[in-house]
N, CA, C and O atoms as CSV, one atom per row, in Angstrom:
chain,resi,resn,atom,element,x,y,z
A,1,MET,N,N,13.867,20.472,12.381
A,1,MET,CA,C,12.888,19.385,12.532
A,1,MET,C,C,12.836,17.745,12.263
A,1,MET,O,O,13.500,17.314,11.321
A,2,ILE,N,N,11.968,16.716,13.168
A,2,ILE,CA,C,12.231,15.387,13.413
A,2,ILE,C,C,11.123,14.813,12.655
A,2,ILE,O,O,10.712,14.600,13.796
A,3,VAL,N,N,10.604,14.545,12.202
A,3,VAL,CA,C,9.336,13.578,12.259
A,3,VAL,C,C,9.868,12.382,12.659
A,3,VAL,O,O,11.002,12.166,12.231
A,4,ILE,N,N,9.285,11.383,13.488
A,4,ILE,CA,C,8.768,10.157,13.707
A,4,ILE,C,C,7.703,9.330,13.879
A,4,ILE,O,O,6.869,9.506,14.767
A,5,ARG,N,N,7.666,8.299,12.967
A,5,ARG,CA,C,6.195,7.310,12.868
A,5,ARG,C,C,7.241,5.971,13.399
A,5,ARG,O,O,8.279,5.554,12.886
A,6,ILE,N,N,6.544,5.537,14.557
A,6,ILE,CA,C,6.689,4.442,15.291
A,6,ILE,C,C,5.123,3.655,14.870
A,6,ILE,O,O,3.976,4.096,14.932
A,7,ARG,N,N,5.496,2.724,14.562
A,7,ARG,CA,C,4.153,1.793,14.918
A,7,ARG,C,C,4.447,0.902,15.403
A,7,ARG,O,O,5.458,0.251,15.142
A,8,LEU,N,N,3.339,0.572,16.524
A,8,LEU,CA,C,3.652,-0.392,17.434
A,8,LEU,C,C,2.222,-1.488,17.343
A,8,LEU,O,O,1.073,-1.049,17.281
A,9,LYS,N,N,2.527,-2.798,17.350
A,9,LYS,CA,C,1.206,-3.395,17.708
A,9,LYS,C,C,1.360,-4.499,19.031
A,9,LYS,O,O,2.266,-5.316,19.196
A,10,VAL,N,N,0.474,-4.309,19.684
A,10,VAL,CA,C,0.068,-5.080,21.327
A,10,VAL,C,C,-1.199,-6.465,20.916
A,10,VAL,O,O,-2.184,-6.578,20.186
A,11,ASP,N,N,-0.492,-7.258,21.811
A,11,ASP,CA,C,-1.001,-7.895,22.025
A,11,ASP,C,C,-2.411,-7.584,23.360
A,11,ASP,O,O,-2.503,-7.050,24.465
A,12,GLU,N,N,-3.238,-8.257,22.449
A,12,GLU,CA,C,-4.581,-7.404,22.755
A,12,GLU,C,C,-4.823,-7.977,24.219
A,12,GLU,O,O,-5.931,-7.787,24.720
A,13,ALA,N,N,-3.749,-8.740,25.009
A,13,ALA,CA,C,-3.955,-8.483,26.344
A,13,ALA,C,C,-3.970,-8.202,26.670
A,13,ALA,O,O,-4.813,-8.079,27.559
A,14,ASN,N,N,-2.670,-7.413,26.384
A,14,ASN,CA,C,-1.795,-6.257,27.157
A,14,ASN,C,C,-2.397,-4.779,26.540
A,14,ASN,O,O,-1.924,-3.801,27.118
A,15,GLN,N,N,-3.402,-4.467,25.415
A,15,GLN,CA,C,-3.613,-3.228,25.600
A,15,GLN,C,C,-3.843,-2.619,26.799
A,15,GLN,O,O,-2.919,-2.063,27.393
A,16,GLU,N,N,-5.097,-2.655,27.287
A,16,GLU,CA,C,-4.755,-1.304,28.588
A,16,GLU,C,C,-3.846,-1.013,29.836
A,16,GLU,O,O,-3.697,-0.213,30.759
A,17,GLU,N,N,-3.409,-1.993,29.370
A,17,GLU,CA,C,-1.600,-1.992,30.106
A,17,GLU,C,C,-0.939,-0.256,29.352
A,17,GLU,O,O,-0.536,0.825,29.779
A,18,LEU,N,N,-1.221,-1.044,27.815
A,18,LEU,CA,C,-0.455,-0.225,27.221
A,18,LEU,C,C,-0.846,1.481,26.984
A,18,LEU,O,O,-0.327,2.510,26.553
A,19,LEU,N,N,-1.806,1.114,27.433
A,19,LEU,CA,C,-2.574,2.892,26.505
A,19,LEU,C,C,-2.401,3.381,28.572
A,19,LEU,O,O,-1.799,4.329,29.075
A,20,SER,N,N,-2.932,2.645,29.018
A,20,SER,CA,C,-2.481,3.162,31.045
A,20,SER,C,C,-1.255,3.795,30.564
A,20,SER,O,O,-1.399,4.896,30.033
A,21,TYR,N,N,0.265,3.169,30.673
A,21,TYR,CA,C,1.764,3.480,30.356
A,21,TYR,C,C,1.443,4.708,30.091
A,21,TYR,O,O,1.439,5.786,30.683
A,22,PHE,N,N,1.025,4.074,28.490
A,22,PHE,CA,C,1.511,5.294,27.084
A,22,PHE,C,C,0.255,7.122,28.131
A,22,PHE,O,O,0.682,8.273,28.048
A,23,ASN,N,N,-1.005,6.802,28.849
A,23,ASN,CA,C,-1.295,8.015,29.491
A,23,ASN,C,C,-0.152,8.868,30.399
A,23,ASN,O,O,0.134,10.049,30.200
A,24,ALA,N,N,0.125,8.462,30.888
A,24,ALA,CA,C,1.185,9.137,31.875
A,24,ALA,C,C,2.182,9.115,30.722
A,24,ALA,O,O,1.744,9.865,29.850
A,25,GLU,N,N,3.532,8.479,30.293
A,25,GLU,CA,C,4.223,8.664,29.257
A,25,GLU,C,C,3.932,10.265,28.527
A,25,GLU,O,O,4.337,11.346,28.955
A,26,VAL,N,N,2.998,9.971,27.147
A,26,VAL,CA,C,3.015,11.217,26.769
A,26,VAL,C,C,3.578,11.697,27.118
A,26,VAL,O,O,4.787,11.775,26.897
A,27,GLN,N,N,2.580,12.535,28.221
A,27,GLN,CA,C,2.181,14.136,28.890
A,27,GLN,C,C,4.148,14.480,29.747
A,27,GLN,O,O,4.607,15.539,30.176
A,28,ARG,N,N,4.977,12.713,29.661
A,28,ARG,CA,C,6.378,13.136,30.334
A,28,ARG,C,C,7.333,13.703,29.218
A,28,ARG,O,O,8.324,14.433,29.219
A,29,ASN,N,N,6.609,13.056,28.283
A,29,ASN,CA,C,8.009,13.473,27.134
A,29,ASN,C,C,7.753,14.633,26.072
A,29,ASN,O,O,8.391,15.128,25.143
A,30,LYS,N,N,6.403,14.838,26.716
A,30,LYS,CA,C,5.782,16.315,26.117
A,30,LYS,C,C,6.131,18.200,26.581
A,30,LYS,O,O,6.038,19.394,26.296
A,31,THR,N,N,6.609,17.053,27.575
A,31,THR,CA,C,7.270,18.750,28.096
A,31,THR,C,C,9.003,18.676,28.634
A,31,THR,O,O,9.660,19.401,29.381
A,32,LEU,N,N,9.452,16.991,27.570
A,32,LEU,CA,C,11.146,17.337,27.931
A,32,LEU,C,C,11.923,17.824,26.121
A,32,LEU,O,O,11.718,17.619,24.925
A,33,GLU,N,N,12.644,18.386,26.822
A,33,GLU,CA,C,14.257,19.933,26.181
A,33,GLU,C,C,13.597,19.456,24.443
A,33,GLU,O,O,13.885,18.331,24.034
A,34,GLY,N,N,12.971,20.139,23.790
A,34,GLY,CA,C,13.488,19.670,21.982
A,34,GLY,C,C,12.300,18.629,21.721
A,34,GLY,O,O,12.203,17.964,20.690
A,35,CYS,N,N,11.386,18.578,22.830
A,35,CYS,CA,C,10.392,17.320,22.006
A,35,CYS,C,C,8.496,18.904,21.648
A,35,CYS,O,O,7.898,19.566,22.496
A,36,ILE,N,N,8.348,18.858,20.621
A,36,ILE,CA,C,7.227,19.220,19.636
A,36,ILE,C,C,6.406,19.065,19.735
A,36,ILE,O,O,5.560,19.793,20.254
A,37,THR,N,N,6.254,17.714,19.134
A,37,THR,CA,C,4.763,16.503,19.731
A,37,THR,C,C,5.205,15.005,20.134
A,37,THR,O,O,6.170,14.324,19.788
A,38,TYR,N,N,4.237,14.787,20.906
A,38,TYR,CA,C,4.857,13.408,21.538
A,38,TYR,C,C,3.364,12.541,21.499
A,38,TYR,O,O,2.877,12.179,22.570
A,39,THR,N,N,2.789,12.286,20.422
A,39,THR,CA,C,1.357,11.741,20.448
A,39,THR,C,C,1.103,10.150,20.223
A,39,THR,O,O,1.918,9.603,19.481
A,40,LEU,N,N,-0.226,9.110,20.930
A,40,LEU,CA,C,-0.398,8.045,21.092
A,40,LEU,C,C,-1.158,7.741,20.050
A,40,LEU,O,O,-2.290,7.941,20.488
A,41,TYR,N,N,-1.310,7.235,18.484
A,41,TYR,CA,C,-2.575,7.053,18.226
A,41,TYR,C,C,-2.962,5.538,17.796
A,41,TYR,O,O,-2.210,4.644,17.408
A,42,GLN,N,N,-4.913,5.520,18.059
A,42,GLN,CA,C,-4.357,4.349,18.011
A,42,GLN,C,C,-5.666,4.119,16.582
A,42,GLN,O,O,-6.494,4.955,16.221
A,43,ASP,N,N,-5.449,2.717,16.021
A,43,ASP,CA,C,-6.285,2.223,14.534
A,43,ASP,C,C,-7.423,2.603,15.065
A,43,ASP,O,O,-7.703,2.754,16.254
A,44,VAL,N,N,-8.193,2.780,13.939
A,44,VAL,CA,C,-10.179,2.686,14.151
A,44,VAL,C,C,-10.681,1.365,13.356
A,44,VAL,O,O,-11.854,1.057,13.146
A,45,SER,N,N,-9.701,0.768,13.027
A,45,SER,CA,C,-10.382,-0.556,12.366
A,45,SER,C,C,-9.549,-2.060,12.876
A,45,SER,O,O,-10.036,-3.152,12.581
A,46,GLU,N,N,-8.071,-1.931,13.776
A,46,GLU,CA,C,-7.125,-2.749,14.409
A,46,GLU,C,C,-6.336,-2.340,15.277
A,46,GLU,O,O,-5.153,-2.000,15.256
A,47,CYS,N,N,-7.839,-2.467,16.774
A,47,CYS,CA,C,-7.187,-1.444,17.871
A,47,CYS,C,C,-6.579,-2.582,19.027
A,47,CYS,O,O,-6.692,-2.828,20.228
A,48,ASN,N,N,-5.844,-3.106,17.783
A,48,ASN,CA,C,-4.202,-3.443,18.473
A,48,ASN,C,C,-3.088,-2.736,18.125
A,48,ASN,O,O,-2.120,-2.877,18.872
A,49,ASP,N,N,-2.967,-1.978,17.141
A,49,ASP,CA,C,-2.306,-1.459,16.483
A,49,ASP,C,C,-2.090,-0.046,16.555
A,49,ASP,O,O,-3.113,0.634,16.628
A,50,PHE,N,N,-0.614,0.751,16.551
A,50,PHE,CA,C,-1.222,2.053,17.527
A,50,PHE,C,C,-0.381,2.677,16.494
A,50,PHE,O,O,-0.122,1.977,15.515
A,51,ILE,N,N,0.101,3.896,16.543
A,51,ILE,CA,C,1.157,4.568,15.694
A,51,ILE,C,C,1.667,6.047,16.797
A,51,ILE,O,O,0.871,6.825,17.322
A,52,LEU,N,N,3.228,6.097,16.916
A,52,LEU,CA,C,3.695,6.789,18.020
A,52,LEU,C,C,4.444,7.877,17.182
A,52,LEU,O,O,5.460,7.588,16.550
A,53,TYR,N,N,3.791,9.419,17.197
A,53,TYR,CA,C,4.430,10.261,16.587
A,53,TYR,C,C,4.960,11.342,17.153
A,53,TYR,O,O,4.264,12.101,17.827
A,54,GLU,N,N,6.039,11.511,16.983
A,54,GLU,CA,C,7.118,12.331,17.378
A,54,GLU,C,C,6.893,13.009,16.472
A,54,GLU,O,O,6.388,12.742,15.381
A,55,GLU,N,N,7.469,14.444,17.119
A,55,GLU,CA,C,8.150,15.798,16.049
A,55,GLU,C,C,9.255,15.611,16.731
A,55,GLU,O,O,9.008,14.878,17.689
A,56,TRP,N,N,10.899,16.084,16.671
A,56,TRP,CA,C,11.497,16.644,17.645
A,56,TRP,C,C,11.997,18.391,16.992
A,56,TRP,O,O,11.974,18.288,15.766
A,57,GLU,N,N,12.373,19.723,17.354
A,57,GLU,CA,C,13.408,19.966,16.775
A,57,GLU,C,C,14.855,19.720,16.297
A,57,GLU,O,O,15.109,20.290,15.236
A,58,SER,N,N,15.437,19.305,16.609
A,58,SER,CA,C,16.644,18.065,15.859
A,58,SER,C,C,17.091,17.120,16.289
A,58,SER,O,O,16.930,16.558,17.372
A,59,ILE,N,N,17.911,16.817,15.111
A,59,ILE,CA,C,18.201,15.122,14.919
A,59,ILE,C,C,18.620,15.093,16.618
A,59,ILE,O,O,18.035,14.201,17.233
A,60,ASP,N,N,19.440,15.849,17.338
A,60,ASP,CA,C,20.211,16.060,17.976
A,60,ASP,C,C,19.089,16.063,20.184
A,60,ASP,O,O,19.470,15.560,21.241
A,61,THR,N,N,18.011,16.731,19.911
A,61,THR,CA,C,17.675,17.130,21.039
A,61,THR,C,C,16.764,15.087,20.804
A,61,THR,O,O,16.640,14.345,21.778
A,62,PHE,N,N,16.509,14.857,19.993
A,62,PHE,CA,C,15.980,13.197,19.674
A,62,PHE,C,C,17.116,12.563,19.871
A,62,PHE,O,O,17.081,11.609,20.648
A,63,ASN,N,N,17.866,12.771,19.497
A,63,ASN,CA,C,19.337,11.787,20.106
A,63,ASN,C,C,19.295,11.259,21.936
A,63,ASN,O,O,19.374,10.175,22.514
A,64,ARG,N,N,19.140,12.577,22.331
A,64,ARG,CA,C,19.505,12.768,23.928
A,64,ARG,C,C,18.897,11.701,24.724
A,64,ARG,O,O,19.160,10.840,25.563
A,65,TYR,N,N,17.178,12.607,23.461
A,65,TYR,CA,C,16.289,11.742,24.545
A,65,TYR,C,C,16.455,9.791,24.182
A,65,TYR,O,O,16.594,9.013,25.126
A,66,LYS,N,N,16.411,9.348,22.883
A,66,LYS,CA,C,16.863,8.601,22.486
A,66,LYS,C,C,17.875,7.689,23.249
A,66,LYS,O,O,17.684,6.478,23.138
A,67,ASN,N,N,19.096,8.177,24.133
A,67,ASN,CA,C,19.863,7.682,25.015
A,67,ASN,C,C,19.842,8.297,25.608
A,67,ASN,O,O,20.526,9.308,25.449
A,68,SER,N,N,18.891,8.100,26.932
A,68,SER,CA,C,18.476,8.577,27.952
A,68,SER,C,C,17.497,7.307,28.752
A,68,SER,O,O,16.562,6.569,28.440
A,69,VAL,N,N,18.621,7.661,30.337
A,69,VAL,CA,C,17.894,5.710,30.629
A,69,VAL,C,C,16.198,6.538,30.681
A,69,VAL,O,O,15.893,5.965,29.635
A,70,ALA,N,N,14.999,7.309,30.989
A,70,ALA,CA,C,14.003,7.214,30.756
A,70,ALA,C,C,13.532,6.460,29.795
A,70,ALA,O,O,12.792,5.506,30.034
A,71,PHE,N,N,14.060,6.943,28.095
A,71,PHE,CA,C,14.264,6.089,26.994
A,71,PHE,C,C,14.139,4.374,27.232
A,71,PHE,O,O,13.197,3.669,27.593
A,72,SER,N,N,15.362,4.111,26.900
A,72,SER,CA,C,15.289,3.526,28.373
A,72,SER,C,C,14.638,1.855,29.240
A,72,SER,O,O,14.986,0.683,29.383
A,73,LYS,N,N,13.652,2.672,29.570
A,73,LYS,CA,C,13.143,2.401,30.794
A,73,LYS,C,C,11.009,2.045,30.782
A,73,LYS,O,O,10.061,1.616,31.439
A,74,MET,N,N,11.560,2.829,29.097
A,74,MET,CA,C,10.226,3.356,28.739
A,74,MET,C,C,10.369,1.311,27.084
A,74,MET,O,O,9.554,0.728,26.370
A,75,MET,N,N,11.132,1.235,27.238
A,75,MET,CA,C,11.366,0.208,26.072
A,75,MET,C,C,11.662,-1.557,27.147
A,75,MET,O,O,11.414,-2.748,26.955
A,76,THR,N,N,12.260,-0.784,28.170
A,76,THR,CA,C,11.774,-2.220,28.916
A,76,THR,C,C,10.854,-2.683,29.215
A,76,THR,O,O,10.673,-3.900,29.221
A,77,ARG,N,N,9.671,-1.464,29.686
A,77,ARG,CA,C,8.712,-1.929,30.480
A,77,ARG,C,C,8.071,-2.082,28.855
A,77,ARG,O,O,7.205,-2.956,28.904
A,78,LEU,N,N,8.188,-1.591,27.595
A,78,LEU,CA,C,6.465,-1.800,26.452
A,78,LEU,C,C,7.209,-3.361,26.564
A,78,LEU,O,O,6.931,-3.843,27.662
A,79,LYS,N,N,8.154,-4.372,25.661
A,79,LYS,CA,C,8.894,-5.187,24.841
A,79,LYS,C,C,7.822,-6.189,25.787
A,79,LYS,O,O,6.773,-6.629,25.317
A,80,PRO,N,N,8.048,-6.321,26.475
A,80,PRO,CA,C,6.203,-7.026,27.067
A,80,PRO,C,C,4.931,-7.004,26.317
A,80,PRO,O,O,4.152,-7.690,25.655
A,81,LEU,N,N,5.164,-5.805,26.804
A,81,LEU,CA,C,3.284,-6.135,25.409
A,81,LEU,C,C,3.052,-5.754,24.230
A,81,LEU,O,O,2.008,-5.375,23.698
A,82,LEU,N,N,4.547,-5.928,23.675
A,82,LEU,CA,C,4.285,-5.583,21.994
A,82,LEU,C,C,3.504,-7.116,21.573
A,82,LEU,O,O,3.299,-8.192,22.135
A,83,ALA,N,N,3.274,-6.609,20.491
A,83,ALA,CA,C,3.416,-8.379,20.041
A,83,ALA,C,C,4.407,-8.339,18.234
A,83,ALA,O,O,3.735,-8.431,17.207
A,84,GLY,N,N,5.737,-8.217,18.166
A,84,GLY,CA,C,6.686,-8.173,17.645
A,84,GLY,C,C,7.362,-6.965,17.860
A,84,GLY,O,O,7.216,-6.198,18.812
A,85,VAL,N,N,8.500,-6.802,16.406
A,85,VAL,CA,C,8.898,-5.093,16.430
A,85,VAL,C,C,8.526,-4.374,16.406
A,85,VAL,O,O,7.641,-4.505,15.560
A,86,PRO,N,N,8.493,-3.279,16.846
A,86,PRO,CA,C,8.530,-1.675,16.076
A,86,PRO,C,C,8.145,-1.322,15.501
A,86,PRO,O,O,7.441,-0.492,16.076
A,87,ASP,N,N,7.915,-1.231,14.087
A,87,ASP,CA,C,8.331,-0.382,13.070
A,87,ASP,C,C,8.588,1.404,13.700
A,87,ASP,O,O,8.084,2.059,14.612
A,88,SER,N,N,9.826,1.726,12.457
A,88,SER,CA,C,10.520,3.083,13.557
A,88,SER,C,C,10.414,4.028,11.715
A,88,SER,O,O,10.535,3.036,10.997
A,89,VAL,N,N,10.326,4.793,11.091
A,89,VAL,CA,C,10.533,5.458,10.198
A,89,VAL,C,C,10.592,7.117,10.946
A,89,VAL,O,O,9.871,7.555,11.842
A,90,TYR,N,N,11.912,7.920,10.084
A,90,TYR,CA,C,12.405,9.015,10.471
A,90,TYR,C,C,12.986,9.393,9.481
A,90,TYR,O,O,13.826,8.936,8.706
A,91,TYR,N,N,11.927,11.099,9.716
A,91,TYR,CA,C,11.504,12.145,8.572
A,91,TYR,C,C,12.374,13.324,9.059
A,91,TYR,O,O,12.438,13.786,10.198
A,92,ASP,N,N,13.231,13.827,7.603
A,92,ASP,CA,C,13.583,15.249,8.301
A,92,ASP,C,C,12.381,15.974,7.714
A,92,ASP,O,O,11.753,15.552,6.743
A,93,ALA,N,N,12.016,17.466,8.591
A,93,ALA,CA,C,11.115,17.178,8.791
A,93,ALA,C,C,11.088,18.889,7.624
A,93,ALA,O,O,10.091,19.606,7.538
A,94,ASP,N,N,11.875,19.051,7.190
A,94,ASP,CA,C,12.339,20.334,6.315
A,94,ASP,C,C,11.215,19.847,4.248
A,94,ASP,O,O,10.667,18.846,3.785
A,95,ILE,N,N,11.401,20.898,3.895
A,95,ILE,CA,C,9.888,20.474,2.910
A,95,ILE,C,C,10.916,20.456,0.941
A,95,ILE,O,O,11.276,21.401,0.238
A,96,VAL,N,N,11.004,19.338,0.788
A,96,VAL,CA,C,11.498,19.101,0.200
A,96,VAL,C,C,10.706,18.804,-1.751
A,96,VAL,O,O,11.329,18.309,-2.690
A,97,GLY,N,N,9.329,19.279,-1.780
A,97,GLY,CA,C,9.044,19.645,-2.732
A,97,GLY,C,C,9.301,20.639,-3.521
A,97,GLY,O,O,10.382,21.202,-3.698
A,98,PRO,N,N,7.680,20.976,-4.277
A,98,PRO,CA,C,7.669,22.235,-4.872
A,98,PRO,C,C,6.597,23.368,-3.324
A,98,PRO,O,O,6.377,24.569,-3.479
């Protein structure tokens, strides 16, 4: 399994549009093959900061999504709403410690 954390900073004026867009996007992506979890969280102290948390069965299933037309359309829609480049981190979800 692979875990992905993406930090998104949105321009204040675009916050409602981002939330509206993700309301549908999250539900759609949860149904994709290989998607285990796909959730958007809002920072409790910085209301324009969000974390997109994803879990995928494998890097291959995630890469199929990342290389899809739907992902490209999502990024085209989101870029104008953001205040900077998304900060992404990918984790292998295998336990590495005792």
